[in-house]
C-alpha positions as semicolon CSV with decimal commas, in nm:
position;residue;x (nm);y (nm);z (nm)
1;M;-2,675;2,016;0,555
2;K;-2,377;1,779;0,591
3;K;-2,267;1,549;0,315
4;S;-2,284;1,199;0,393
5;I;-2,036;0,926;0,269
6;L;-2,024;0,547;0,295
7;L;-1,680;0,389;0,296
8;V;-1,708;0,029;0,172
9;T;-1,405;-0,189;0,255
10;Q;-1,350;-0,528;0,379
11;Y;-1,068;-0,398;0,602
12;F;-1,096;-0,121;0,853
13;Y;-0,950;-0,004;1,187
14;P;-0,786;-0,165;1,382
15;E;-0,669;-0,314;1,061
16;N;-0,417;-0,083;0,912
17;F;-0,505;0,036;0,561
18;K;-0,542;0,395;0,407
19;G;-0,911;0,382;0,420
20;N;-0,886;0,458;0,785
21;D;-0,730;0,780;0,714
22;I;-0,992;0,864;0,462
23;A;-1,280;0,806;0,696
24;F;-1,127;0,992;0,987
25;E;-1,001;1,278;0,799
26;L;-1,340;1,337;0,614
27;S;-1,520;1,304;0,961
28;D;-1,278;1,559;1,102
29;R;-1,373;1,793;0,802
30;G;-1,738;1,777;0,889
31;Y;-1,878;1,495;0,670
32;E;-2,109;1,238;0,809
33;V;-1,904;0,908;0,754
34;D;-2,021;0,557;0,785
35;V;-1,808;0,236;0,706
36;L;-1,943;-0,084;0,606
37;T;-1,670;-0,363;0,686
38;G;-1,610;-0,692;0,816
39;I;-1,510;-0,812;1,183
40;P;-1,143;-0,747;1,192
41;N;-0,901;-1,035;1,135
42;Y;-0,618;-0,936;0,904
43;P;-0,343;-1,020;0,900
44;E;-0,355;-1,266;1,184
45;G;-0,640;-1,470;1,064
46;K;-0,836;-1,432;1,392
47;Y;-1,063;-1,179;1,566
48;P;-0,855;-0,946;1,794
49;K;-0,937;-0,902;2,161
50;G;-1,264;-0,719;2,196
51;Y;-1,411;-0,798;1,864
52;G;-1,629;-1,103;1,749
53;I;-1,970;-1,216;1,623
54;F;-2,135;-1,068;1,932
55;R;-1,906;-0,789;2,007
56;K;-1,855;-0,437;1,870
57;R;-2,060;-0,518;1,556
58;I;-2,160;-0,151;1,550
59;E;-1,942;0,116;1,713
60;T;-1,843;0,477;1,668
61;I;-1,468;0,549;1,627
62;G;-1,337;0,913;1,604
63;G;-1,680;1,028;1,486
64;V;-1,716;0,747;1,228
65;K;-2,006;0,494;1,246
66;V;-1,872;0,159;1,183
67;Y;-2,088;-0,134;1,077
68;R;-1,909;-0,474;1,101
69;I;-2,090;-0,743;0,903
70;F;-2,012;-1,109;0,976
71;Q;-1,721;-1,270;0,794
72;T;-1,520;-1,599;0,881
73;P;-1,154;-1,526;0,990
74;R;-0,902;-1,573;0,714
75;R;-0,670;-1,816;0,901
76;T;-0,445;-2,004;0,654
77;G;-0,520;-2,211;0,356
78;F;-0,736;-2,168;0,048
79;V;-1,054;-2,279;0,188
80;Y;-1,051;-2,056;0,478
81;L;-0,951;-1,756;0,260
82;A;-1,242;-1,855;0,018
83;L;-1,489;-1,866;0,307
84;N;-1,371;-1,526;0,430
85;Y;-1,434;-1,383;0,083
86;V;-1,784;-1,547;0,037
87;S;-1,888;-1,474;0,382
88;F;-1,808;-1,110;0,359
89;V;-2,017;-1,079;0,024
90;V;-2,312;-1,268;0,149
91;S;-2,354;-1,078;0,487
92;S;-2,282;-0,750;0,330
93;V;-2,553;-0,799;0,062
94;F;-2,788;-0,883;0,336
95;W;-2,709;-0,565;0,517
96;V;-2,733;-0,360;0,208
97;L;-3,079;-0,494;0,113
98;F;-3,240;-0,505;0,460
99;F;-3,071;-0,197;0,635
100;F;-2,880;0,039;0,408
101;C;-3,122;0,058;0,143
102;L;-3,420;0,112;0,406
103;K;-3,264;0,328;0,662
104;K;-2,952;0,519;0,505
105;R;-2,909;0,805;0,247
106;Y;-2,564;0,898;0,123
107;N;-2,431;1,151;-0,121
108;A;-2,150;0,936;-0,222
109;I;-2,008;0,575;-0,180
110;F;-1,642;0,530;-0,160
111;F;-1,509;0,188;-0,232
112;Q;-1,165;0,074;-0,129
113;Q;-1,071;-0,201;-0,375
114;L;-0,825;-0,444;-0,231
115;S;-0,820;-0,805;-0,268
116;P;-1,083;-0,961;-0,302
117;A;-1,234;-0,759;-0,570
118;T;-1,556;-0,951;-0,493
119;S;-1,602;-0,706;-0,200
120;C;-1,724;-0,454;-0,474
121;I;-2,069;-0,632;-0,496
122;P;-2,236;-0,459;-0,182
123;A;-2,097;-0,117;-0,299
124;I;-2,236;-0,154;-0,655
125;L;-2,570;-0,296;-0,538
126;L;-2,634;-0,011;-0,298
127;S;-2,529;0,233;-0,575
128;K;-2,759;0,114;-0,823
129;I;-3,062;0,063;-0,607
130;K;-3,034;0,413;-0,439
131;K;-2,872;0,587;-0,736
132;I;-2,562;0,711;-0,536
133;P;-2,244;0,802;-0,713
134;L;-1,971;0,540;-0,669
135;Y;-1,597;0,614;-0,650
136;T;-1,380;0,300;-0,666
137;W;-1,017;0,333;-0,553
138;V;-0,829;0,048;-0,742
139;L;-0,547;-0,071;-0,519
140;D;-0,506;-0,422;-0,667
141;I;-0,555;-0,532;-1,028
142;W;-0,776;-0,824;-1,084
143;P;-0,770;-1,084;-1,248
144;D;-0,382;-1,056;-1,269
145;S;-0,346;-1,073;-0,881
146;V;-0,541;-1,408;-0,881
147;T;-0,364;-1,559;-1,191
148;S;-0,009;-1,456;-1,048
149;T;-0,106;-1,638;-0,711
150;L;-0,273;-1,944;-0,820
151;G;-0,100;-2,001;-1,144
152;N;-0,267;-2,221;-1,397
153;K;-0,550;-2,292;-1,146
154;G;-0,634;-1,928;-1,163
155;K;-0,684;-1,957;-1,546
156;T;-1,026;-2,150;-1,515
157;I;-1,186;-1,867;-1,313
158;E;-1,013;-1,570;-1,506
159;P;-1,317;-1,526;-1,746
160;G;-1,559;-1,488;-1,461
161;I;-1,333;-1,231;-1,271
162;K;-1,296;-1,017;-1,583
163;K;-1,672;-0,994;-1,607
164;L;-1,691;-0,907;-1,231
165;V;-1,414;-0,650;-1,266
166;N;-1,539;-0,472;-1,572
167;W;-1,893;-0,468;-1,416
168;M;-1,719;-0,288;-1,132
169;Y;-1,536;-0,051;-1,380
170;R;-1,864;0,030;-1,556
171;A;-2,070;0,103;-1,241
172;S;-1,814;0,335;-1,096
173;N;-1,836;0,709;-1,163
174;K;-1,475;0,746;-1,117
175;L;-1,187;0,498;-1,093
176;L;-0,899;0,619;-0,866
177;I;-0,548;0,466;-0,931
178;T;-0,232;0,485;-0,726
179;S;0,012;0,445;-1,019
180;K;-0,023;0,611;-1,350
181;G;0,082;0,286;-1,508
182;M;-0,231;0,117;-1,381
183;A;-0,440;0,316;-1,650
184;S;-0,351;0,090;-1,936
185;L;-0,428;-0,230;-1,738
186;I;-0,777;-0,108;-1,641
187;D;-0,836;-0,003;-2,012
188;R;-0,761;-0,346;-2,166
189;D;-1,111;-0,475;-2,228
190;A;-1,291;-0,139;-2,276
191;D;-1,228;0,229;-2,274
192;Y;-1,266;0,368;-1,914
193;S;-1,008;0,666;-1,971
194;E;-1,273;0,927;-1,900
195;K;-1,335;0,787;-1,538
196;I;-0,971;0,714;-1,449
197;V;-0,825;0,973;-1,189
198;Y;-0,475;0,956;-1,038
199;F;-0,503;0,943;-0,662
200;P;-0,176;0,825;-0,511
201;N;-0,100;0,692;-0,163
202;W;0,027;0,934;0,108
203;S;0,267;0,926;0,398
204;D;0,280;1,063;0,721
205;D;0,499;1,379;0,761
206;L;0,794;1,227;0,933
207;K;0,974;1,560;0,960
208;A;0,682;1,683;1,177
209;M;0,740;1,397;1,427
210;A;0,961;1,429;1,727
211;I;1,302;1,258;1,705
212;E;1,331;0,990;1,993
213;E;1,652;0,839;2,112
214;I;1,770;0,519;1,938
215;S;2,058;0,279;1,981
216;E;2,390;0,386;1,821
217;L;2,443;0,297;1,455
218;P;2,751;0,186;1,286
219;K;2,992;0,445;1,136
220;G;2,995;0,487;0,773
221;Y;2,770;0,573;0,466
222;I;2,452;0,423;0,581
223;I;2,200;0,287;0,322
224;M;1,862;0,193;0,508
225;M;1,567;-0,007;0,423
226;A;1,263;0,063;0,636
227;G;0,968;-0,184;0,650
228;N;0,905;-0,543;0,654
229;I;1,127;-0,804;0,484
230;A;0,901;-1,019;0,274
231;D;0,897;-1,221;-0,036
232;G;0,781;-0,949;-0,261
233;L;1,126;-0,765;-0,190
234;G;1,328;-1,016;-0,396
235;I;1,545;-1,151;-0,118
236;D;1,784;-1,334;-0,359
237;S;1,869;-1,016;-0,548
238;L;1,890;-0,803;-0,230
239;V;2,139;-1,041;-0,061
240;A;2,335;-1,048;-0,404
241;L;2,354;-0,673;-0,372
242;L;2,480;-0,695;-0,006
243;D;2,745;-0,944;-0,134
244;E;2,847;-0,712;-0,436
245;M;2,915;-0,430;-0,189
246;S;3,111;-0,626;0,067
247;D;3,428;-0,494;-0,082
248;T;3,327;-0,143;0,013
249;P;3,328;-0,151;0,398
250;E;3,245;0,205;0,435
251;V;2,896;0,147;0,333
252;K;2,678;0,003;0,603
253;F;2,329;-0,162;0,513
254;I;2,073;-0,110;0,795
255;F;1,746;-0,285;0,801
256;V;1,475;-0,164;1,023
257;G;1,157;-0,385;1,049
258;G;1,044;-0,738;1,092
259;G;0,877;-0,960;0,834
260;N;0,842;-1,332;0,770
261;L;1,170;-1,358;0,567
262;Q;1,384;-1,155;0,806
263;Q;1,543;-1,447;0,972
264;Q;1,605;-1,626;0,624
265;M;1,784;-1,316;0,497
266;K;2,000;-1,300;0,825
267;D;2,091;-1,650;0,793
268;E;2,202;-1,598;0,429
269;C;2,405;-1,303;0,524
270;E;2,569;-1,492;0,794
271;H;2,641;-1,786;0,570
272;K;2,824;-1,538;0,315
273;K;3,000;-1,369;0,616
274;L;2,872;-1,006;0,524
275;N;3,002;-0,786;0,788
276;N;2,838;-0,475;0,628
277;V;2,478;-0,568;0,714
278;Y;2,293;-0,491;1,031
279;F;1,928;-0,592;1,140
280;M;1,754;-0,356;1,399
281;G;1,438;-0,554;1,398
282;K;1,090;-0,417;1,422
283;Q;1,082;-0,078;1,589
284;P;0,803;0,155;1,713
285;Y;0,673;0,367;1,454
286;S;0,759;0,687;1,662
287;K;1,120;0,587;1,644
288;M;1,125;0,600;1,258
289;P;1,221;0,964;1,224
290;A;1,527;0,922;1,427
291;F;1,645;0,613;1,211
292;Y;1,573;0,825;0,883
293;A;1,784;1,112;1,027
294;K;2,079;0,877;1,066
295;A;2,046;0,743;0,703
296;D;2,233;0,878;0,404
297;A;2,015;0,705;0,147
298;M;1,713;0,469;0,150
299;L;1,693;0,118;-0,028
300;L;1,395;0,008;-0,221
301;T;1,361;-0,321;-0,391
302;L;1,087;-0,550;-0,554
303;K;1,115;-0,915;-0,695
304;P;1,173;-0,922;-1,070
305;T;0,869;-0,997;-1,241
306;T;0,702;-1,031;-1,596
307;L;0,367;-0,968;-1,465
308;P;0,239;-0,618;-1,557
309;H;0,037;-0,546;-1,255
310;L;0,338;-0,584;-1,047
311;D;0,575;-0,403;-1,263
312;V;0,358;-0,079;-1,235
313;T;0,324;-0,108;-0,851
314;V;0,458;0,190;-0,639
315;P;0,531;0,057;-0,303
316;A;0,401;0,265;-0,023
317;R;0,739;0,296;0,152
318;L;0,862;0,499;-0,144
319;Q;0,644;0,791;-0,039
320;G;0,768;0,736;0,327
321;Y;1,128;0,769;0,193
322;M;1,038;1,096;0,015
323;A;0,873;1,223;0,333
324;G;1,195;1,163;0,516
325;G;1,398;1,379;0,264
326;K;1,625;1,095;0,192
327;P;1,751;0,990;-0,156
328;V;1,646;0,664;-0,303
329;L;1,863;0,371;-0,439
330;A;1,611;0,117;-0,611
331;M;1,594;-0,215;-0,794
332;I;1,228;-0,182;-0,890
333;G;0,968;-0,194;-1,161
334;K;0,858;0,071;-1,404
335;G;0,590;0,219;-1,191
336;A;0,822;0,326;-0,921
337;S;1,121;0,395;-1,121
338;D;0,906;0,645;-1,337
339;L;0,814;0,811;-1,019
340;I;1,166;0,830;-0,885
341;N;1,285;0,970;-1,219
342;E;0,992;1,225;-1,242
343;A;1,072;1,342;-0,881
344;D;1,453;1,327;-0,951
345;C;1,471;1,188;-0,604
346;G;1,739;0,911;-0,642
347;Y;1,835;0,639;-0,888
348;A;1,664;0,322;-1,006
349;V;1,771;0,012;-1,185
350;P;1,530;-0,265;-1,308
351;A;1,435;-0,517;-1,044
352;G;1,707;-0,784;-0,989
353;E;1,988;-0,579;-1,143
354;Y;2,208;-0,563;-0,841
355;K;2,532;-0,541;-1,022
356;A;2,416;-0,214;-1,194
357;L;2,297;-0,059;-0,862
358;A;2,630;-0,165;-0,691
359;A;2,828;-0,004;-0,957
360;Y;2,629;0,316;-0,925
361;I;2,668;0,333;-0,543
362;K;3,053;0,276;-0,580
363;N;3,117;0,501;-0,881
364;T;2,856;0,775;-0,849
365;T;2,695;0,805;-0,510
366;L;3,009;0,756;-0,294
367;K;3,204;1,000;-0,514
368;N;2,933;1,257;-0,527
369;R;2,769;1,243;-0,197
370;E;2,650;1,613;-0,154
371;A;2,504;1,608;-0,510
372;F;2,326;1,259;-0,431
373;A;2,193;1,391;-0,106
374;K;2,022;1,688;-0,290
375;K;1,812;1,412;-0,465
376;G;1,653;1,358;-0,106
377;E;1,554;1,719;-0,096
378;N;1,395;1,682;-0,440
379;G;1,196;1,387;-0,309
380;R;1,076;1,596;-0,004
381;M;0,974;1,880;-0,231
382;Y;0,771;1,635;-0,449
383;Y;0,625;1,482;-0,142
384;E;0,500;1,820;-0,012
385;Q;0,347;1,883;-0,353
386;H;0,172;1,541;-0,413
387;F;0,181;1,298;-0,111
388;M;0,081;1,493;0,204
389;K;-0,233;1,333;0,358
390;G;-0,422;1,674;0,386
391;E;-0,349;1,753;0,024
392;C;-0,448;1,413;-0,103
393;I;-0,787;1,429;0,107
394;T;-0,859;1,777;-0,041
395;N;-0,806;1,627;-0,382
396;L;-1,059;1,339;-0,300
397;E;-1,309;1,599;-0,193
398;K;-1,285;1,761;-0,534
399;I;-1,315;1,422;-0,703
400;M;-1,632;1,337;-0,534
401;F;-1,804;1,670;-0,504
402;E;-1,694;1,923;-0,766
């Protein structure tokens, strides 16, 4: 008899999160997979065409049965976001009590814990009522994420959030983490060490994809950043790095991707008259292998922070860089720098230390190009051992059923 799994997540296809891969891959492997999720609206804050309160509330996608419970669109502003969070919890609890508890049986519940952590409530409720093992994939650390966003306002609700999160940790059979540094943050209020399992993000195998034609890139030593340009990257430090490297014209910085701060960064580069920077804009995903093939190194940055949950973050684009077999140059927190050092796939300085990274590029990378390129091979080897989707899903099967 097939094993059955319920994925609980506030975000699912056509929204782009790793839970999609888990559901579809497990279905392809012969599991019966259901998904309890909301009506899609992330990140635009509105229902996409074809979806709505009376449309596609229950559908089958790639063999996966998807139950979309009512939630208000996120839109913009705190009130709309709060309504989105609350409506998901209320609607999903109703579905759990009057549908899933009465008509469904599962061997396991897999909860994708993004923000908000309150979306754990239906997963825990069903797990306790039906005595089903619960596996929680911790992708965002609460209450840290809330207090870092709301500042002092978040302090008033911090005690309540801590109780909720510790309830979630206690109720889970296993706690899966994407960064080894997250373990100490989960263990702050109680010892959950026996439940914690390292389960990292994965990346598509870029080397297995066809290389499409792209526009000509400038000649020189190409350092590329792939992905959106957003606030979390630390734009000030990033522009300062580009400025620091402006006296080395053979180095060309290529940015492939969109993002809400792309225009601001372009304006700052133009203001500083930086001639070593090129913005390619948002590109089809199918063209990314061609861009990677043209790069000599990949650039990874995050904004400097004193917040522990951000310091241990491993950006998903790092696995993509490793999949592409390119060495990494990083201004980053401890979580990602530890991984870069462990894989020996590049060089990392603390977030914001642009002078140190520029000095390394000038004095080491450019003078030892062949040796630095081999670090990209190290990253590819590490990717094949740890970050290929198939291997990660096989590991998840072992976590849940062995």
